[in-house]
Residue frames as qw, qx, qy, qz and C-alpha x, y, z in Angstrom:
[[0.206, 0.299, -0.583, -0.727, 37.42, 50.95, -129.10],
 [0.785, 0.194, 0.253, -0.532, 34.21, 49.53, -130.54],
 [0.332, -0.186, 0.885, 0.268, 34.45, 46.07, -132.09],
 [0.611, 0.358, -0.210, -0.674, 32.85, 45.49, -135.49],
 [0.610, -0.032, 0.791, -0.039, 31.57, 41.96, -136.04],
 [0.418, 0.424, -0.493, -0.634, 31.49, 40.65, -139.56],
 [0.712, 0.091, 0.673, -0.179, 29.41, 37.71, -140.73],
 [0.045, 0.275, -0.734, -0.619, 29.72, 35.92, -144.05],
 [0.754, 0.197, -0.013, -0.626, 26.78, 34.90, -146.21],
 [0.647, -0.151, 0.748, 0.016, 26.61, 31.09, -146.37],
 [0.732, 0.576, 0.355, -0.072, 25.36, 31.34, -149.97],
 [0.593, 0.761, -0.023, 0.263, 27.88, 33.64, -151.66],
 [0.736, -0.129, -0.208, 0.632, 30.47, 34.43, -149.00],
 [0.135, 0.614, 0.049, 0.776, 29.78, 38.17, -149.04],
 [0.078, 0.009, -0.572, 0.816, 29.57, 40.33, -145.92],
 [0.317, -0.550, -0.696, -0.336, 26.09, 40.09, -144.40],
 [0.013, -0.169, 0.367, -0.915, 24.34, 42.62, -142.13],
 [0.067, 0.468, 0.801, -0.366, 21.24, 42.89, -140.00],
 [0.057, -0.363, -0.455, -0.811, 18.34, 44.44, -141.94],
 [0.126, 0.115, 0.555, -0.814, 16.23, 46.52, -139.52],
 [0.561, 0.122, -0.166, -0.802, 13.23, 46.55, -141.85],
 [0.743, 0.056, -0.604, -0.284, 13.12, 42.81, -142.44],
 [0.628, -0.572, 0.414, -0.327, 14.38, 42.02, -138.93],
 [0.979, 0.050, 0.155, 0.122, 16.66, 39.42, -140.51],
 [0.410, -0.518, 0.503, 0.557, 20.26, 39.03, -141.53],
 [0.678, 0.682, 0.250, -0.118, 20.29, 39.99, -145.21],
 [0.617, -0.158, 0.420, 0.647, 22.98, 39.66, -147.86],
 [0.248, 0.761, -0.004, -0.600, 23.23, 42.76, -150.12],
 [0.007, 0.443, -0.730, -0.520, 24.86, 40.69, -152.86],
 [0.172, -0.071, -0.922, -0.339, 22.52, 37.73, -153.37],
 [0.501, -0.304, -0.081, -0.806, 19.49, 38.91, -151.32],
 [0.607, -0.193, -0.769, 0.064, 19.51, 35.80, -149.13],
 [0.404, -0.613, 0.185, -0.653, 17.85, 36.23, -145.72],
 [0.576, -0.016, -0.775, 0.260, 18.59, 34.40, -142.47],
 [0.596, -0.740, -0.270, -0.154, 17.22, 34.22, -138.95],
 [0.051, 0.776, -0.468, 0.419, 19.65, 36.04, -136.60],
 [0.775, -0.456, 0.355, -0.257, 19.19, 33.28, -134.03],
 [0.963, 0.229, -0.021, 0.138, 20.95, 30.88, -136.37],
 [0.469, 0.644, -0.339, 0.501, 24.10, 33.02, -136.28],
 [0.398, -0.673, 0.391, -0.485, 23.88, 33.48, -132.50],
 [0.939, -0.221, 0.226, -0.136, 23.66, 29.75, -131.90],
 [0.848, 0.412, -0.141, 0.303, 26.55, 29.15, -134.28],
 [0.137, 0.740, -0.397, 0.526, 28.69, 31.70, -132.42],
 [0.666, -0.533, 0.366, -0.372, 27.86, 29.99, -129.13],
 [0.995, 0.048, 0.079, 0.040, 28.82, 26.62, -130.55],
 [0.669, 0.559, -0.227, 0.434, 32.14, 27.89, -131.95],
 [0.140, -0.768, 0.375, -0.500, 32.98, 29.73, -128.73],
 [0.844, -0.406, 0.281, -0.211, 32.82, 26.41, -126.87],
 [0.900, 0.351, -0.188, 0.177, 35.45, 24.83, -129.13],
 [0.575, -0.719, 0.310, 0.237, 38.69, 24.21, -127.28],
 [0.286, 0.718, -0.584, -0.249, 42.01, 24.12, -129.11],
 [0.915, 0.155, -0.368, -0.055, 43.15, 20.75, -130.43],
 [0.410, -0.689, 0.568, -0.188, 45.20, 18.79, -127.93],
 [0.890, 0.258, -0.375, -0.026, 47.49, 15.89, -128.88],
 [0.447, -0.680, 0.553, -0.182, 49.31, 14.00, -126.13],
 [0.887, 0.299, -0.348, -0.047, 51.67, 11.25, -127.28],
 [0.705, -0.547, 0.432, 0.135, 54.01, 8.89, -125.46],
 [0.559, 0.737, -0.346, -0.156, 56.92, 8.89, -127.93],
 [0.408, -0.530, 0.743, -0.020, 58.84, 6.02, -126.35],
 [0.909, 0.350, 0.017, -0.226, 58.95, 3.84, -129.47],
 [0.707, 0.502, -0.460, 0.190, 61.59, 1.29, -130.37],
 [0.778, -0.612, 0.122, 0.074, 64.31, -0.01, -128.09],
 [0.034, -0.782, 0.605, 0.146, 68.08, -0.27, -127.86],
 [0.815, 0.304, -0.485, -0.095, 69.86, -3.13, -129.59],
 [0.847, -0.494, 0.194, 0.034, 71.26, -5.87, -127.38],
 [0.200, -0.709, 0.616, 0.278, 75.00, -6.50, -127.48],
 [0.303, -0.180, 0.877, 0.325, 76.03, -8.44, -130.58],
 [0.528, 0.524, 0.617, -0.256, 72.57, -8.18, -132.14],
 [0.461, 0.846, -0.007, -0.266, 73.75, -5.97, -135.01],
 [0.458, -0.515, 0.610, 0.392, 77.05, -7.74, -135.71],
 [0.466, 0.171, 0.770, 0.400, 75.74, -9.22, -138.95],
 [0.276, 0.848, 0.451, -0.022, 73.99, -6.05, -140.15],
 [0.449, -0.114, 0.222, 0.858, 75.63, -3.51, -142.44],
 [0.230, 0.809, 0.267, -0.471, 74.66, -0.11, -143.77],
 [0.501, 0.230, 0.496, 0.670, 74.86, 0.84, -147.44],
 [0.065, 0.720, 0.188, -0.665, 74.55, 4.38, -148.70],
 [0.572, 0.621, 0.432, 0.318, 73.56, 5.72, -152.11],
 [0.387, -0.292, 0.081, 0.871, 75.92, 8.45, -153.26],
 [0.059, 0.359, 0.529, 0.767, 73.28, 9.73, -155.66],
 [0.380, -0.642, -0.376, -0.550, 70.13, 10.28, -153.56],
 [0.106, -0.491, 0.552, -0.666, 71.59, 9.82, -150.07],
 [0.852, -0.271, -0.143, -0.424, 69.34, 6.90, -149.19],
 [0.071, -0.462, 0.842, -0.270, 70.61, 4.54, -146.49],
 [0.878, -0.083, -0.274, -0.383, 69.60, 0.90, -146.41],
 [0.461, -0.500, 0.698, -0.222, 70.41, -1.97, -144.08],
 [0.832, 0.239, -0.441, -0.238, 71.40, -5.45, -145.21],
 [0.878, -0.432, 0.204, 0.023, 72.77, -8.60, -143.65],
 [0.391, -0.625, 0.569, 0.365, 76.36, -9.81, -143.99],
 [0.581, 0.156, 0.729, 0.325, 75.46, -11.71, -147.17],
 [0.379, 0.865, 0.242, -0.225, 74.24, -8.61, -149.01],
 [0.647, 0.083, 0.334, 0.680, 76.40, -8.17, -152.10],
 [0.050, -0.199, 0.161, 0.965, 76.85, -4.96, -154.09],
 [0.198, 0.598, 0.776, -0.023, 73.36, -3.81, -154.89],
 [0.096, 0.422, 0.310, 0.846, 71.35, -0.94, -156.32],
 [0.142, 0.087, 0.424, -0.890, 69.47, 1.74, -154.48],
 [0.141, 0.472, 0.870, 0.030, 65.79, 0.79, -154.35],
 [0.095, 0.776, 0.344, -0.520, 64.85, 4.48, -154.63],
 [0.274, 0.810, -0.211, -0.474, 66.85, 5.72, -157.62],
 [0.936, 0.346, 0.062, 0.018, 68.49, 2.62, -159.13],
 [0.323, 0.792, -0.474, 0.208, 72.08, 3.85, -158.72],
 [0.734, 0.056, -0.608, 0.299, 74.80, 1.68, -157.13],
 [0.527, -0.808, 0.089, -0.248, 75.13, 1.76, -153.35],
 [0.517, 0.457, -0.615, 0.382, 78.35, 1.30, -151.43],
 [0.710, -0.428, -0.504, 0.242, 79.12, -0.26, -148.07],
 [0.008, 0.787, -0.157, 0.597, 79.52, 2.44, -145.40],
 [0.006, 0.385, -0.725, 0.571, 79.92, 0.52, -142.15],
 [0.222, -0.265, -0.919, 0.187, 78.15, -1.39, -139.41],
 [0.290, -0.701, -0.489, -0.431, 74.70, -0.48, -138.21],
 [0.349, -0.252, -0.500, 0.751, 74.63, 2.17, -135.49],
 [0.075, 0.135, 0.108, -0.982, 72.53, 5.06, -134.28],
 [0.509, -0.148, -0.480, -0.699, 69.18, 3.43, -135.03],
 [0.577, -0.209, 0.537, -0.579, 66.56, 2.09, -132.66],
 [0.045, 0.009, 0.991, 0.128, 65.57, -1.54, -132.76],
 [0.478, -0.213, -0.402, -0.751, 62.03, -2.01, -134.17],
 [0.529, -0.146, 0.600, -0.582, 59.31, -3.24, -131.84],
 [0.756, 0.280, 0.548, -0.222, 57.52, -5.27, -134.54],
 [0.053, 0.349, -0.680, -0.643, 57.89, -6.56, -138.07],
 [0.811, 0.331, 0.269, -0.400, 55.35, -7.85, -140.57],
 [0.489, -0.254, 0.730, 0.404, 57.14, -10.61, -142.52],
 [0.336, 0.328, -0.528, -0.708, 56.95, -10.80, -146.30],
 [0.696, 0.178, 0.634, -0.285, 54.14, -13.06, -147.53],
 [0.734, 0.665, 0.083, -0.109, 54.50, -12.41, -151.28],
 [0.768, -0.204, 0.344, 0.501, 57.66, -13.68, -152.97],
 [0.088, -0.526, 0.374, 0.759, 59.84, -11.91, -155.51],
 [0.114, 0.145, 0.849, 0.496, 58.31, -14.08, -158.27],
 [0.051, 0.717, 0.680, -0.146, 54.82, -12.93, -157.18],
 [0.069, -0.777, -0.057, 0.623, 55.96, -9.33, -157.31],
 [0.134, -0.311, 0.615, 0.712, 57.60, -9.65, -160.75],
 [0.104, 0.363, 0.869, 0.319, 54.54, -11.35, -162.21],
 [0.003, 0.797, 0.523, -0.302, 52.21, -8.74, -160.74],
 [0.118, -0.649, 0.192, 0.727, 54.42, -5.94, -162.09],
 [0.126, -0.071, 0.750, 0.646, 54.42, -7.40, -165.61],
 [0.049, 0.575, 0.807, 0.128, 50.63, -7.87, -165.59],
 [0.077, -0.793, -0.315, 0.515, 50.16, -4.35, -164.24],
 [0.086, -0.525, 0.376, 0.759, 52.33, -2.74, -166.93],
 [0.114, 0.108, 0.851, 0.502, 50.87, -4.93, -169.70],
 [0.070, 0.663, 0.736, -0.120, 47.35, -3.85, -168.72],
 [0.001, -0.742, -0.056, 0.668, 48.20, -0.22, -169.49],
 [0.691, 0.549, 0.441, 0.164, 47.23, 0.04, -173.16],
 [0.317, 0.936, -0.015, 0.150, 48.94, 3.36, -173.75],
 [0.526, -0.707, 0.399, 0.251, 52.31, 2.51, -172.18],
 [0.375, 0.693, -0.543, -0.290, 55.22, 2.23, -174.68],
 [0.975, 0.097, -0.186, -0.069, 56.01, -1.26, -175.96],
 [0.535, 0.482, -0.521, 0.458, 59.70, -0.75, -175.20],
 [0.298, -0.506, 0.487, -0.646, 58.90, 0.06, -171.58],
 [0.898, -0.164, 0.111, -0.393, 56.92, -3.16, -171.21],
 [0.951, 0.209, -0.192, 0.120, 59.78, -5.30, -172.51],
 [0.115, 0.781, -0.492, 0.366, 62.61, -3.64, -170.59],
 [0.698, -0.012, -0.660, 0.277, 64.75, -6.03, -168.54],
 [0.003, -0.323, 0.441, -0.837, 64.62, -3.41, -165.81],
 [0.699, -0.325, -0.107, -0.628, 61.18, -4.75, -164.90],
 [0.836, -0.079, -0.529, 0.121, 63.01, -7.80, -163.48],
 [0.401, 0.219, -0.502, 0.734, 64.92, -5.69, -160.96],
 [0.514, -0.656, -0.169, -0.526, 62.35, -5.53, -158.19],
 [0.335, 0.267, -0.705, 0.565, 63.63, -5.47, -154.61],
 [0.588, -0.614, -0.522, -0.070, 62.13, -6.44, -151.28],
 [0.232, 0.352, -0.375, 0.826, 62.62, -3.78, -148.63],
 [0.370, -0.610, -0.646, 0.271, 61.36, -3.35, -145.10],
 [0.068, 0.623, 0.089, 0.774, 60.10, 0.22, -144.75],
 [0.236, -0.151, -0.647, 0.709, 60.21, 1.87, -141.30],
 [0.298, -0.617, -0.424, -0.592, 56.87, 3.03, -139.91],
 [0.046, -0.062, 0.606, -0.792, 55.92, 4.80, -136.70],
 [0.352, -0.444, -0.759, -0.320, 52.56, 3.45, -135.53],
 [0.120, -0.203, 0.352, -0.906, 50.31, 5.60, -133.35],
 [0.321, -0.480, -0.816, -0.028, 47.54, 4.44, -130.97],
 [0.030, -0.115, 0.283, -0.952, 45.21, 6.85, -129.21],
 [0.006, 0.639, 0.743, -0.200, 41.92, 7.43, -127.44],
 [0.125, 0.141, 0.243, 0.951, 40.34, 10.41, -129.16],
 [0.109, 0.675, 0.601, -0.415, 37.54, 12.76, -128.14],
 [0.196, 0.131, 0.443, 0.865, 36.19, 14.83, -131.02],
 [0.198, 0.709, 0.512, -0.442, 33.62, 17.60, -131.35],
 [0.272, 0.011, 0.532, 0.802, 33.06, 18.79, -134.93],
 [0.371, 0.620, 0.296, -0.625, 30.75, 21.42, -136.43],
 [0.378, 0.163, 0.726, 0.551, 29.62, 20.81, -140.00],
 [0.361, 0.426, -0.002, -0.829, 27.86, 23.02, -142.51],
 [0.363, 0.218, 0.886, 0.189, 25.32, 21.06, -144.53],
 [0.317, 0.290, -0.184, -0.884, 23.14, 22.01, -147.47],
 [0.496, 0.378, 0.781, -0.005, 20.06, 20.74, -149.24],
 [0.060, 0.247, -0.414, -0.874, 19.19, 21.76, -152.78],
 [0.440, 0.506, 0.708, -0.219, 15.68, 21.95, -154.21],
 [0.019, -0.196, 0.472, 0.859, 15.02, 22.75, -157.86],
 [0.397, 0.561, 0.709, -0.157, 11.80, 23.40, -159.76],
 [0.139, 0.002, 0.452, 0.881, 10.54, 25.19, -162.85],
 [0.409, 0.616, 0.493, -0.459, 7.55, 27.06, -164.15],
 [0.641, 0.651, 0.368, 0.173, 6.72, 28.27, -167.62],
 [0.214, 0.960, -0.106, 0.145, 9.12, 31.18, -167.32],
 [0.008, -0.773, 0.583, -0.251, 12.04, 30.26, -165.05],
 [0.805, -0.049, -0.559, 0.193, 14.12, 27.50, -163.49],
 [0.393, -0.798, 0.210, -0.406, 14.56, 27.87, -159.72],
 [0.700, 0.079, -0.613, 0.358, 17.16, 26.56, -157.29],
 [0.485, -0.771, 0.100, -0.400, 16.73, 26.86, -153.53],
 [0.617, 0.214, -0.635, 0.414, 19.71, 26.05, -151.32],
 [0.610, -0.737, -0.051, -0.288, 19.12, 25.63, -147.59],
 [0.374, 0.496, -0.630, 0.465, 21.97, 25.75, -145.06],
 [0.803, -0.535, -0.193, -0.175, 22.15, 23.82, -141.79],
 [0.015, -0.651, 0.673, -0.351, 24.54, 23.74, -138.86],
 [0.930, -0.151, -0.311, -0.123, 25.17, 20.15, -137.77],
 [0.150, -0.701, 0.616, -0.328, 27.14, 19.21, -134.66],
 [0.939, -0.073, -0.332, -0.045, 28.58, 15.84, -133.73],
 [0.111, -0.693, 0.642, -0.308, 30.78, 14.69, -130.86],
 [0.976, -0.127, -0.103, -0.143, 32.01, 11.34, -129.66],
 [0.390, -0.662, 0.638, 0.045, 34.88, 9.21, -128.42],
 [0.918, 0.361, -0.137, -0.091, 36.77, 6.70, -130.48],
 [0.662, -0.524, 0.479, 0.241, 39.90, 4.55, -130.43],
 [0.652, 0.691, -0.296, -0.100, 42.51, 4.51, -133.19],
 [0.771, -0.422, 0.441, 0.180, 45.21, 1.86, -133.39],
 [0.665, -0.075, 0.536, 0.515, 48.32, 1.50, -135.54],
 [0.390, 0.904, 0.104, -0.140, 47.95, 4.70, -137.57],
 [0.812, -0.016, 0.210, 0.545, 51.02, 4.40, -139.83],
 [0.142, 0.963, -0.136, -0.182, 53.43, 7.21, -140.65],
 [0.863, 0.384, -0.091, 0.317, 56.29, 6.43, -143.02],
 [0.543, -0.771, 0.128, 0.307, 59.66, 6.98, -141.33],
 [0.631, -0.040, 0.420, 0.651, 61.69, 7.30, -144.55],
 [0.163, 0.724, -0.021, -0.670, 62.11, 10.60, -146.38],
 [0.027, -0.292, 0.761, 0.579, 63.15, 8.66, -149.49],
 [0.050, 0.339, 0.927, 0.156, 59.82, 6.84, -149.64],
 [0.215, -0.260, -0.197, -0.921, 56.98, 9.13, -150.82],
 [0.307, 0.077, 0.686, -0.655, 54.14, 9.27, -148.26],
 [0.670, 0.297, -0.009, -0.681, 51.46, 9.14, -150.96],
 [0.567, 0.304, -0.735, -0.212, 53.00, 5.99, -152.43],
 [0.124, 0.074, -0.909, 0.391, 53.07, 4.24, -149.06],
 [0.428, 0.190, 0.477, -0.744, 49.52, 5.33, -148.23],
 [0.633, 0.305, -0.362, -0.613, 48.38, 3.98, -151.60],
 [0.560, 0.132, -0.815, -0.068, 49.41, 0.43, -150.70],
 [0.230, -0.088, 0.713, -0.656, 47.76, 0.54, -147.27],
 [0.549, -0.701, 0.326, -0.317, 46.32, -1.07, -145.30],
 [0.376, 0.311, -0.852, 0.188, 48.73, -3.49, -143.67],
 [0.780, -0.442, -0.338, -0.286, 47.21, -6.07, -141.33],
 [0.048, -0.659, 0.592, -0.461, 48.93, -5.49, -138.02],
 [0.866, -0.291, 0.243, -0.327, 47.39, -8.64, -136.53],
 [0.955, 0.223, -0.082, 0.176, 50.08, -10.56, -138.44],
 [0.167, 0.805, -0.441, 0.360, 52.95, -8.52, -136.94],
 [0.889, -0.263, -0.303, 0.220, 55.45, -10.36, -134.77],
 [0.466, -0.825, 0.171, 0.271, 58.10, -9.26, -132.31],
 [0.459, 0.813, -0.351, -0.064, 61.12, -8.09, -134.29],
 [0.814, -0.323, 0.400, 0.269, 63.96, -10.55, -134.91],
 [0.022, 0.680, -0.494, -0.541, 66.94, -9.89, -137.19],
 [0.434, 0.021, 0.869, 0.236, 66.29, -13.24, -138.90],
 [0.462, 0.702, 0.515, -0.168, 63.38, -11.66, -140.79],
 [0.152, 0.863, -0.229, -0.423, 65.83, -9.34, -142.59],
 [0.485, -0.268, 0.746, 0.370, 67.74, -12.23, -144.19],
 [0.397, 0.323, 0.737, 0.441, 67.50, -11.94, -147.97],
 [0.101, 0.875, 0.425, 0.206, 65.88, -8.50, -147.87],
 [0.298, 0.325, -0.168, 0.882, 66.91, -4.89, -147.47],
 [0.284, -0.748, -0.549, 0.241, 65.68, -2.57, -144.74],
 [0.184, 0.771, 0.056, 0.607, 65.44, 1.19, -144.93],
 [0.448, -0.207, -0.473, 0.730, 67.26, 3.07, -142.19],
 [0.048, -0.872, -0.485, -0.040, 64.71, 5.57, -140.90],
 [0.387, 0.108, -0.062, 0.914, 65.65, 9.23, -141.18],
 [0.340, -0.508, -0.144, -0.778, 62.34, 10.72, -140.03],
 [0.148, 0.055, -0.829, 0.536, 62.11, 10.30, -136.26],
 [0.168, -0.560, -0.807, 0.079, 59.03, 9.83, -134.12],
 [0.091, -0.585, -0.271, 0.759, 59.02, 13.51, -133.09],
 [0.093, 0.284, -0.420, -0.857, 58.96, 14.62, -136.73],
 [0.167, -0.201, -0.879, -0.399, 56.20, 12.11, -137.54],
 [0.014, 0.428, 0.729, -0.534, 53.75, 13.33, -134.91],
 [0.263, 0.396, -0.030, -0.880, 52.42, 16.20, -137.04],
 [0.388, 0.103, -0.731, -0.552, 51.51, 13.71, -139.77],
 [0.211, -0.254, -0.926, 0.181, 49.89, 11.43, -137.18],
 [0.120, 0.411, 0.450, -0.784, 47.86, 14.36, -135.81],
 [0.359, 0.289, -0.344, -0.818, 46.62, 15.17, -139.31],
 [0.391, -0.026, -0.865, -0.312, 45.57, 11.57, -139.92],
 [0.108, -0.328, -0.824, 0.449, 43.84, 11.29, -136.53],
 [0.215, 0.403, 0.220, -0.862, 41.93, 14.53, -137.09],
 [0.409, 0.213, -0.542, -0.703, 40.89, 13.58, -140.61],
 [0.327, -0.120, -0.935, -0.074, 39.79, 10.11, -139.48],
 [0.003, -0.362, -0.689, 0.628, 37.82, 11.53, -136.53],
 [0.329, 0.350, -0.053, -0.875, 36.03, 13.98, -138.83],
 [0.427, 0.105, -0.742, -0.506, 35.18, 11.12, -141.22],
 [0.196, -0.210, -0.930, 0.229, 33.86, 8.92, -138.39],
 [0.138, 0.448, 0.500, -0.729, 31.56, 11.65, -137.09],
 [0.335, 0.311, -0.356, -0.815, 30.60, 12.63, -140.64],
 [0.280, -0.030, -0.914, -0.291, 29.42, 9.05, -141.24],
 [0.017, -0.379, -0.818, 0.432, 26.79, 9.48, -138.48],
 [0.296, 0.426, 0.067, -0.852, 25.04, 12.28, -140.41],
 [0.331, 0.177, 0.899, 0.224, 22.49, 10.21, -142.29],
 [0.386, 0.734, 0.341, -0.442, 20.04, 12.89, -143.51],
 [0.682, 0.371, 0.432, 0.458, 20.36, 13.15, -147.32],
 [0.057, -0.859, 0.062, 0.506, 22.16, 16.48, -147.44],
 [0.694, 0.713, -0.045, 0.089, 23.64, 17.59, -150.77],
 [0.503, 0.528, -0.457, 0.510, 26.91, 18.57, -149.07],
 [0.699, -0.705, -0.107, 0.056, 28.43, 18.24, -145.60],
 [0.528, 0.586, -0.295, 0.539, 31.60, 20.23, -144.83],
 [0.644, -0.477, -0.374, 0.467, 33.57, 20.34, -141.58],
 [0.122, 0.864, 0.063, 0.485, 33.84, 23.97, -140.40],
 [0.062, -0.654, 0.501, -0.563, 35.41, 23.75, -136.95],
 [0.894, -0.364, -0.211, -0.155, 35.75, 21.80, -133.76],
 [0.185, -0.736, 0.616, -0.210, 38.33, 20.31, -131.50],
 [0.884, 0.106, -0.456, 0.013, 40.27, 17.07, -131.18],
 [0.408, -0.702, 0.514, -0.277, 41.73, 15.72, -127.95],
 [0.783, 0.235, -0.575, 0.036, 44.14, 12.78, -128.05],
 [0.561, -0.621, 0.435, -0.332, 44.63, 10.89, -124.80],
 [0.813, -0.240, 0.529, 0.027, 46.76, 7.86, -123.96],
 [0.655, 0.711, -0.223, -0.125, 48.61, 8.38, -127.22],
 [0.686, -0.452, 0.531, 0.208, 51.41, 5.86, -127.77],
 [0.521, 0.690, -0.417, -0.281, 53.90, 5.33, -130.57],
 [0.863, -0.168, 0.458, 0.132, 55.46, 2.06, -131.76],
 [0.148, 0.676, -0.573, -0.439, 58.19, 1.34, -134.30],
 [0.822, 0.137, 0.550, -0.063, 57.66, -1.35, -136.93],
 [0.040, -0.373, 0.682, 0.628, 59.02, -2.54, -140.26],
 [0.724, 0.422, 0.361, -0.409, 56.51, -3.20, -143.06],
 [0.568, -0.065, 0.686, 0.451, 57.28, -5.31, -146.16],
 [0.456, 0.772, 0.051, -0.440, 57.29, -3.61, -149.57],
 [0.692, 0.153, 0.490, 0.508, 58.41, -4.74, -153.01],
 [0.117, 0.888, 0.035, -0.444, 59.68, -1.71, -154.90],
 [0.670, 0.238, 0.397, 0.581, 61.02, -0.90, -158.34],
 [0.070, 0.865, -0.015, -0.496, 62.38, 2.46, -159.44],
 [0.663, 0.181, 0.514, 0.513, 63.21, 2.57, -163.14],
 [0.025, 0.622, -0.126, -0.772, 64.03, 5.27, -165.65],
 [0.538, 0.465, 0.635, 0.302, 62.51, 5.70, -169.10],
 [0.328, 0.682, 0.243, 0.606, 63.55, 8.58, -171.35],
 [0.252, 0.302, -0.350, 0.850, 65.15, 10.40, -168.40],
 [0.544, -0.457, 0.029, -0.704, 61.99, 10.16, -166.28],
 [0.005, 0.177, -0.915, 0.363, 61.85, 8.12, -163.06],
 [0.705, -0.236, -0.345, -0.573, 58.96, 5.70, -162.49],
 [0.101, -0.278, 0.832, -0.469, 58.32, 3.99, -159.17],
 [0.718, -0.216, -0.507, -0.425, 56.18, 0.92, -158.49],
 [0.167, -0.330, 0.753, -0.545, 55.37, -0.50, -155.08],
 [0.691, -0.206, -0.608, -0.334, 53.63, -3.65, -153.91],
 [0.598, -0.540, 0.359, -0.470, 52.44, -4.40, -150.41],
 [0.304, 0.368, -0.878, 0.031, 54.56, -7.40, -149.46],
 [0.274, 0.034, 0.831, -0.483, 51.81, -8.66, -147.16],
 [0.553, 0.459, 0.494, -0.489, 48.57, -8.14, -149.12],
 [0.523, 0.204, 0.660, 0.500, 49.83, -7.87, -152.70],
 [0.235, 0.902, 0.306, -0.196, 48.24, -4.47, -153.39],
 [0.609, 0.036, 0.329, 0.721, 50.12, -2.86, -156.28],
 [0.162, 0.936, 0.202, -0.238, 50.45, 0.78, -157.37],
 [0.488, -0.310, 0.376, 0.724, 52.58, 2.82, -159.76],
 [0.415, 0.781, 0.034, -0.466, 52.59, 5.12, -162.77],
 [0.706, 0.107, 0.530, 0.457, 53.64, 4.19, -166.30],
 [0.050, -0.372, 0.296, 0.878, 54.74, 6.44, -169.17],
 [0.598, 0.599, 0.414, -0.335, 52.27, 7.27, -171.92],
 [0.447, 0.027, 0.613, 0.651, 53.04, 6.61, -175.59],
 [0.239, 0.524, 0.064, -0.815, 51.83, 9.72, -177.41],
 [0.240, 0.206, -0.716, -0.623, 51.68, 7.88, -180.75],
 [0.103, -0.279, -0.955, 0.011, 49.27, 5.29, -179.33],
 [0.104, 0.573, 0.508, -0.635, 47.02, 8.03, -177.93],
 [0.223, 0.464, -0.288, -0.807, 47.11, 9.89, -181.27],
 [0.174, 0.022, -0.892, -0.416, 46.23, 6.70, -183.15],
 [0.003, -0.446, -0.853, 0.271, 43.25, 6.12, -180.87],
 [0.159, 0.603, 0.227, -0.748, 42.00, 9.69, -181.32],
 [0.210, 0.327, -0.575, -0.720, 42.38, 9.37, -185.08],
 [0.120, -0.166, -0.964, -0.172, 40.43, 6.13, -185.02],
 [0.062, 0.552, 0.669, -0.494, 37.66, 7.73, -182.95],
 [0.187, 0.525, -0.100, -0.824, 37.47, 10.67, -185.36],
 [0.229, 0.142, -0.780, -0.565, 37.14, 8.35, -188.36],
 [0.084, -0.305, -0.944, 0.096, 34.59, 6.22, -186.51],
 [0.128, 0.579, 0.454, -0.665, 32.46, 9.20, -185.56],
 [0.219, 0.416, -0.378, -0.798, 32.63, 10.44, -189.15],
 [0.186, -0.044, -0.916, -0.353, 31.38, 7.09, -190.45],
 [0.014, -0.466, -0.815, 0.346, 28.53, 7.04, -187.91],
 [0.167, 0.567, 0.145, -0.794, 27.53, 10.58, -188.84],
 [0.214, 0.262, -0.637, -0.693, 27.57, 9.68, -192.55],
 [0.125, -0.231, -0.959, -0.105, 25.33, 6.66, -191.93],
 [0.045, 0.556, 0.624, -0.547, 22.83, 8.70, -189.88],
 [0.185, 0.488, -0.152, -0.839, 22.68, 11.44, -192.51],
 [0.231, 0.096, -0.797, -0.549, 21.97, 8.88, -195.24],
 [0.089, -0.359, -0.920, 0.132, 19.32, 7.14, -193.17],
 [0.085, 0.629, 0.433, -0.640, 17.57, 10.46, -192.60],
 [0.493, 0.626, 0.498, 0.342, 17.79, 11.31, -196.30],
 [0.116, -0.936, -0.043, 0.329, 19.64, 14.52, -195.61],
 [0.272, -0.597, 0.549, 0.518, 22.49, 13.90, -198.02]]
């Protein structure tokens, strides 16, 4: 059976064919013309792309030594199902994820011992002060929300992370464009030129973090990155004293897909940064990623977190317990927004009235 090859026009995406008269590839939709050699070379480049290959040593964490967990207890939230770890002095507390009470469920078991921990550097007072300043800076947040006592209930929690190291070989094809515009007395013109750009190289990634807790949103944790792993120390239970620790429920096997995505995206960005010609756009179109000597580690990272409810909506704030970076969303007071819009409308009306009078049009 004969095989029909179909090419897409880089300009409009329509099917493009070889025009025997022009001896060029020509788009019947936008009339763009291209040298056939450009498509041949692109096919050759794409045919050389090997499938992505990710090889990871998943031997992260270690077994607890005898007696090492005797002073560690597990608490479970009956509302959201979150499990947290505390020391023997942990009293009845609230779930750091949903704010509901948690209950003691037993001694720690079935969890690997972390390889590393980054100790807290910012205190609870630092976190509370930062939270209040952050909320106060939001002009459209409700006054009642800013004064709620709930803003005092911020908790320090060690969040489980799987950290991935790898040597990476990447080969990426990019489609780039330049845009040239000009005008004459009759028309405005825009000329878009398309280029195939290829980059390949080897690079080393270390400590790519993947959140090991399903209760902790990935986007929230990525927002307070980076953590400085150079300050990590070998894990000791003493660092947990006075804090909570999340019991991971996303294992290293389940985290690899996220790690692969972050490695691939980072490799594309690194190679993209080497394209210094002033193109209007540069878009990755294909390629291959090979991860070698991939290794995973298990670490606990310090996070101050507050989950509070306002008018039946949950709001979560997080602060990097090492660097102090703070993120979170606040509710919007519709009345404050309406008052601002009304003020702008009146102000614009006054300005328009002044201009009209100055021009003698009224």
